[in-house]
Residue, then its C-alpha position, 0 to 999 in steps of 0.5 A: m177561505s176564498a174571497t167569495e166565502t168571505e163576501l157571503e158571511f153576514e153579521n146579524t146587526n139586529r139589536w132587538e129580538t122578536r120577543q122584545i119587539v112584540t113586548m114593545a108593541l104591547l107596551a105602546a098599545i097599553g100606552v095608547l089606551l092609557s093616553f085616553i085616561e085623562i084626569p084633571i089634577m090641578p084644581g081650577v085648571p080642568y084643561l090640564k089633564y094627567d094621563p099615565s101613557a109615559v109609564p109604559a115608555m119608561v118601563s120599556g126604557f128600563s127593560f130594553g134601553p133608552v132607544a126602545g123607551v123613546a120609540v114606545g113613547i113616540v109610537t104611543g104619542l103618534i097613534h094617540g095624535l092620529l086618533t084625536s087629530n091633535f097635532w100640537g099635542t103630539i109634538m108636546v108628547f114627543i118633547c116631554t116623553t123623550a125628555f123624561v125617558l131618555p135620561a132615566a133609561l140612560i142612567y139605569k142602563r149603566s147601573r141596573t140598581f134601584k138607586s140608579a132607577v130613582v136617580g134616573l127618574v129624578l133627572g128625567a123628571v127635571c128634564m121633562v119639567a124644563f122641556a115642558i115649559v120650553g115646549n109650552l112657550l114655543v108650541t102653545p102660542l102657535y095653536s091656542g092664540i095665547s101670547v108668549e107673555a100670557v104663557m109666561g104668566m102661567i108658568v109659576p102658578v099653573l104649568l110648573p106645579f102641574n108638570i112637577l105633579k105629573t112627573i112625580v106620579n109617572a115616576v112612582l107608577t114606573l117604580i111600582v110597575y117596573k118592579s112588578v113586571s121586570n122579571l116577565l119582561t127580562p129574559k131569565k139569562k139577563q136578570v140581575r138578582g136583588r136589584 
């Protein structure tokens, strides 16, 4: 084989197939729609609202890997932020979604079992709650005019229970949705029976 022939050989380094990119775009679009379903879940704190927009990101992470899940979460947050002109909220979405999706999808990628999914979701929930608290301490004073001390006073009575409840709902919804759609998202040759 000549040097010219060797130079003309290319290796396809694309990690995502067209079907996967289209599915990820669809999941991001669903995430954007879900981001506008805001439900107050803490009595007495109506400004803290739950939306299920992290679920499509987690479904993408379980289906296609951690990078795909984080990408769907970031695209969802970015589009929602552009539509609502909420810069600070977008930063919090980036922090929380990445902290939730990345560890869970990494664990599930190593072992695609129900047990791994649950362990991953629990770890993702713990990381998300921790990062949400840190994010609130750093970001909330910048845009709300509330002091760091005031945010610290809200951690135990308000922020901690809200974020724990939010991650529990996201984790349960992810398990239900992913179990229902996993065979549709995963090509037949890559499906694993009984898991």
